[in-house]
Every structure is written in C-alpha cells, then in structure tokens.
C-alpha positions as CSV (number, residue, x, y, z in Angstrom):
1,M,72.7,170.4,134.3
2,N,76.3,172.1,134.1
3,P,76.6,176.1,134.5
4,I,77.3,177.6,130.9
5,R,80.6,178.8,131.0
6,P,81.8,181.8,129.2
7,E,84.4,181.2,126.5
8,G,87.2,184.2,126.9
9,D,86.4,187.1,127.5
10,H,85.2,189.2,124.4
11,G,82.2,189.6,121.9
12,V,79.4,186.8,123.1
13,L,80.5,185.3,126.9
14,V,77.4,183.1,127.2
15,E,74.1,182.2,125.1
16,V,70.9,180.3,125.3
17,D,67.9,180.2,123.1
18,P,64.8,177.9,123.3
19,A,66.3,175.4,121.2
20,S,69.6,175.1,122.9
21,A,68.0,175.3,126.7
22,G,65.0,172.7,125.6
23,W,62.5,175.0,126.8
24,R,59.6,177.5,125.0
25,F,60.2,181.3,125.4
26,L,63.1,182.7,126.9
27,S,66.3,183.7,125.1
28,F,69.9,185.3,126.8
29,R,73.3,186.5,125.9
30,A,76.2,188.3,127.5
31,V,78.0,190.7,125.2
32,R,81.7,192.6,125.9
33,L,82.9,194.3,123.3
34,G,85.8,196.7,123.1
35,V,86.1,200.5,122.8
36,G,84.6,201.6,119.7
37,E,83.2,197.7,118.3
38,R,79.4,197.4,117.6
39,S,77.2,194.8,118.1
40,R,73.5,194.9,115.9
41,G,70.6,192.8,116.3
42,H,67.4,192.4,115.3
43,T,64.0,191.4,118.0
44,G,62.2,189.7,115.5
45,G,59.2,188.2,117.3
46,D,60.2,188.9,120.9
47,E,60.5,191.3,123.3
48,V,63.8,192.1,124.5
49,A,65.2,193.7,127.6
50,L,69.0,195.1,127.5
51,V,70.9,195.6,130.9
52,P,74.7,196.9,131.0
53,I,76.4,195.2,133.2
54,A,79.8,197.0,133.5
55,G,81.3,200.1,131.2
56,T,79.5,202.7,128.9
57,G,78.0,202.2,125.6
58,R,75.1,203.5,123.4
59,V,72.0,202.3,121.8
60,E,71.3,202.9,118.7
61,V,67.3,201.8,117.5
62,E,64.7,204.1,115.4
63,G,66.2,207.3,114.9
64,E,66.6,207.5,118.8
65,R,70.0,207.1,121.3
66,F,69.9,206.1,124.6
67,D,73.5,205.9,126.6
68,L,74.0,203.5,128.9
69,S,76.8,203.6,131.9
70,R,77.6,201.3,134.9
71,P,80.3,201.6,137.4
72,G,79.6,197.3,137.6
73,V,77.0,195.7,139.5
74,F,78.2,195.8,143.0
75,E,78.3,200.0,142.9
76,A,75.0,201.0,141.0
77,L,71.6,199.8,139.6
78,P,71.3,199.6,135.9
79,S,69.0,201.5,133.3
80,V,67.1,198.9,131.5
81,L,66.0,199.7,127.9
82,Y,62.8,197.9,126.7
83,L,62.8,196.9,123.2
84,P,59.4,195.6,121.6
85,P,59.4,193.0,119.1
86,G,60.2,194.1,114.9
87,T,62.9,196.5,115.9
88,E,66.7,196.7,114.8
89,Y,69.0,198.0,116.9
90,V,72.8,199.0,117.9
91,V,75.1,198.8,120.7
92,V,78.2,200.8,120.5
93,A,80.8,200.6,123.0
94,E,82.3,203.7,124.4
95,S,84.7,202.1,126.4
96,T,84.8,198.4,127.2
97,F,81.1,197.7,127.6
98,E,79.2,194.6,128.9
99,F,76.0,194.1,128.6
100,T,73.2,191.5,128.3
101,V,69.9,190.7,125.7
102,G,67.5,188.6,126.9
103,G,63.5,188.4,125.4
104,A,60.7,186.4,124.9
105,P,57.4,186.4,122.3
106,A,55.0,188.6,122.3
107,E,52.5,190.7,120.2
108,G,54.4,194.3,120.5
109,R,51.4,196.1,123.2
110,Y,54.7,198.0,124.8
111,P,56.5,200.3,123.2
112,L,60.5,201.3,123.1
113,R,61.2,202.6,126.8
114,L,64.1,203.2,128.7
115,F,63.6,202.2,132.4
116,R,65.5,204.2,134.8
117,P,66.6,203.2,138.8
118,D,64.0,205.8,139.7
119,E,61.1,203.3,138.5
120,M,62.7,200.2,139.9
121,R,61.7,198.6,143.7
122,V,64.2,197.9,145.9
123,E,63.4,194.9,148.2
124,M,65.2,193.6,151.1
125,R,64.1,190.2,151.3
126,G,64.2,187.8,154.7
127,G,66.4,187.7,157.9
128,A,69.3,186.2,159.6
129,N,71.9,184.8,157.2
130,A,68.8,184.6,154.2
131,Y,68.7,188.5,154.4
132,R,69.5,189.9,150.4
133,Q,68.6,192.5,148.2
134,V,66.1,192.0,145.4
135,S,66.0,195.1,142.4
136,H,62.9,194.7,140.4
137,V,64.6,196.3,137.4
138,L,62.3,194.8,135.2
139,G,59.5,193.6,137.7
140,P,56.1,193.1,137.3
141,H,54.8,196.5,138.5
142,L,56.8,197.8,135.1
143,P,54.9,197.4,131.7
144,A,56.1,194.2,129.6
145,E,54.3,191.5,128.2
146,R,55.7,188.2,129.1
147,L,59.6,189.2,130.3
148,Y,60.2,190.3,133.8
149,L,63.8,190.8,135.6
150,F,65.6,190.5,138.9
151,E,68.7,191.6,139.9
152,V,69.6,189.8,143.4
153,Y,72.6,190.2,146.0
154,T,73.7,187.7,148.1
155,P,76.3,188.8,151.1
156,S,79.1,186.8,151.8
157,G,77.9,183.6,154.1
158,S,74.1,183.8,153.1
159,W,71.2,182.5,151.1
160,S,69.0,183.3,148.6
161,G,66.6,182.0,146.7
162,W,65.1,180.9,150.0
163,P,62.7,179.4,150.9
164,P,63.4,176.6,148.3
165,H,60.3,177.9,145.9
166,R,59.4,176.8,141.9
167,H,57.7,178.1,139.2
168,D,57.6,175.0,136.6
169,G,53.9,174.6,136.8
170,E,54.3,171.4,139.0
171,E,52.9,171.5,142.7
172,G,50.5,174.2,141.8
173,S,52.9,176.8,140.1
174,A,52.7,178.5,137.3
175,Y,55.5,177.9,134.6
176,V,58.3,180.5,134.1
177,E,61.5,179.7,133.0
178,E,64.4,181.8,134.2
179,T,68.4,182.0,133.6
180,Y,70.6,183.5,136.4
181,Y,73.4,185.3,135.3
182,Y,76.5,185.3,138.0
183,K,79.1,188.0,139.1
184,V,81.1,187.5,141.9
185,L,83.3,189.7,144.6
186,P,86.1,189.2,144.6
187,A,85.7,188.0,141.0
188,H,88.1,184.5,142.3
189,G,85.1,183.4,144.6
190,W,82.2,181.3,143.9
191,G,78.5,180.2,145.2
192,I,76.5,177.0,144.7
193,H,73.3,176.9,142.8
194,H,71.0,174.0,143.5
195,N,68.2,173.1,141.1
196,Y,66.2,170.2,142.5
197,T,63.2,168.1,143.0
198,S,61.4,166.6,145.7
199,D,61.3,163.4,144.0
200,G,65.0,163.5,143.3
201,A,64.5,163.5,139.5
202,V,66.4,166.4,139.3
203,D,69.1,167.1,141.7
204,D,72.0,169.2,140.1
205,L,74.4,170.8,143.1
206,L,76.6,173.6,140.9
207,R,79.6,175.4,141.6
208,V,79.1,179.0,140.1
209,R,82.1,181.3,139.3
210,D,82.0,184.5,138.1
211,G,80.5,185.1,134.5
212,D,78.8,181.6,134.7
213,L,75.3,181.0,133.5
214,V,72.6,178.7,135.0
215,L,69.4,177.7,133.8
216,V,66.3,176.3,136.1
217,P,64.0,174.5,133.5
218,R,62.5,172.7,136.8
219,G,62.3,172.3,140.2
220,F,63.4,174.4,143.2
221,H,66.7,176.5,143.0
222,P,68.0,178.0,146.3
223,V,71.7,179.9,146.2
224,V,74.5,180.2,148.8
225,A,77.4,182.8,149.1
226,P,80.1,180.9,151.2
227,P,82.3,183.0,153.5
228,G,84.5,185.0,151.5
229,S,82.5,185.2,148.0
230,N,79.8,187.8,147.7
231,L,77.0,187.4,144.6
232,Y,75.2,189.1,142.7
233,Y,72.7,187.4,139.4
234,L,70.6,188.9,136.6
235,N,67.4,186.9,136.2
236,Y,65.5,186.7,132.9
237,M,62.2,185.2,133.7
238,A,59.5,184.4,131.2
239,G,56.5,181.8,131.0
240,D,53.0,181.6,130.7
241,L,52.2,184.6,132.9
242,L,51.1,187.6,131.3
243,D,51.3,191.6,131.8
244,G,50.2,191.7,135.4
245,A,49.8,188.4,136.4
246,R,53.9,188.2,136.5
247,A,53.6,189.2,140.2
248,T,51.7,185.9,140.5
249,P,54.3,184.1,143.6
250,P,55.8,181.2,142.8
251,V,55.3,177.8,145.3
252,D,57.6,177.4,147.9
253,D,58.9,173.9,149.3
254,A,56.9,172.2,152.3
255,E,59.5,171.2,154.0
256,W,61.1,174.6,154.3
257,A,58.2,177.2,154.0
258,W,57.9,177.1,158.1
259,M,61.2,179.7,157.9
260,R,59.1,182.2,156.9
261,E,58.3,182.7,160.2
262,D,62.0,182.3,161.9
263,W,64.6,183.3,159.5
264,A,67.2,182.3,162.3
265,G,66.1,178.9,161.5
266,R,66.5,177.4,164.9
267,P,70.2,177.5,165.1
268,L,72.6,174.7,167.2
269,V,73.7,176.9,170.2
270,L,77.3,176.8,170.6
271,P,79.5,175.1,172.3
272,I,78.5,171.6,172.8
273,A,80.4,170.5,176.0
274,A,80.0,167.2,178.0
275,G,77.0,167.0,180.6
276,T,75.2,169.5,178.6
C-alpha cells in the first residue's frame, strides 16, 4: 500500500473514506482554501473532528461561529472542533487555510464543542532515540463516541510508534482503524513508515513526504525520522472501542516489547578495533 499523495496544493489535498480504504469506520480529508473561499459540509451519520493545520479560518455551524487559527503544526497546538452527526457546517478561509476533517459513525450522544489546547494532554514518550511528543488533541479523556485523535512529533534521527504495536483485532488487540497525515520540517525532508505483520503477509516500507496520507488497516506500524528531517503526523482513529474504552492500549510486537525497559536499545559501542 503506497502513501496517498496530494494532488496539487489547493482544494481537497488527500481524501479517504471506508469504501476507498476497504475498512469499516474511518473517513479523512485534508483541505487547503484561499482567502475568502468556502467549503461546505454535512456530517451525515458521523461524528466529525475538524483540526486546523495552518492559517486562519472560521467555521459557521448552527448559528454559531468558531474562529480557528494556527501558525503551523510545528509552532502550536490546535483547537479541535467536534461536530455531532446530522450537522451542516461551512468553513470560510480568512487567510490561506489548511485543515483536516475526519469522522466515524456515531449515535449523536455528544454535542457540538470546541476543544482548546488547555484541555489536551501532552505526553513525552520513550527515551534515547525513541523519544517523541504525543499530543492527545481529542484523546480518550475527552468526550466522543468512537473517534479519537493524536498529534505526534518525532525529532530528527528518532523513532515513534515504538515498540511497534498493533490494534487490528489480531493477537488480542482491539480493532481500530488509523490514518497518518504527515508534515515534515524542512518541507523537502522525508520519513519512513513501516506497516508489517510478523508472518510477512504485510510488509510495506514507505517513504513519506510532506502532505502524504498513510492508512493503517492491519499490523504493526513504526515510524522513523532520518537525521535532518523532523516529522509531525496527525492520527485519526476509530474502531470498535467506544467512549472510555478508547483508552484501551494497543498490543506490542513481542520481539520488541523489551525496549520499554531499555530505550537505548543496547547500542553497539564504537569504535570497533582489531584485538578488542
């Protein structure tokens, strides 16, 4: 499975829905509008989260106005607008405005709400060269039915999603679908995303670039940022877990789970010289 790459730099940049992904729940798209342009939408039977990526815009919904602004993903946390099923909305760009919209089927138990950065958990995970930041921008601690979102920052030369883990309903894991929307600093940089299963049935080693979308329908899925490239990715997630059960952890690859006790990973000591 290859990354979904943006077609152009305006309008809908990348998009996926359950039919095109071949899964059950999750839809996602990234959009970039010019000044004064509008994007209309309707959540239908889904609960939906709208995340600003860069620029300034407003969302008009049910007679309310929500102003969203973000200088860029590497500079600030977002505010996240939660839209329940059956909601019509309009996004209006007040500058060049990039945002994401994604959702999953829901019953409508939670109301329209703007989640602000001070409600979000920010967690530092791992250690050594597997040290990264995970921002719970619509984490399981916030009210939603099926949908939850994270933003992850992986510094140059580091790994994330480590130890490799899965949440595809196999090996005792819960079934959760996931999308990765990538940004890279500098923009000409790149990263590596690996989707794999222990039996080799899935083994996709993907070079990801700024603006790429990667799907995780099955297996483990670690990420690495090569030296000189800093990675951001936005995860939309949805599956069988509901409400508080969204906090259920994934299942680690048993061959690498030991690294939670030794993040340095038993590195080789250099130099290697004759007679040593």
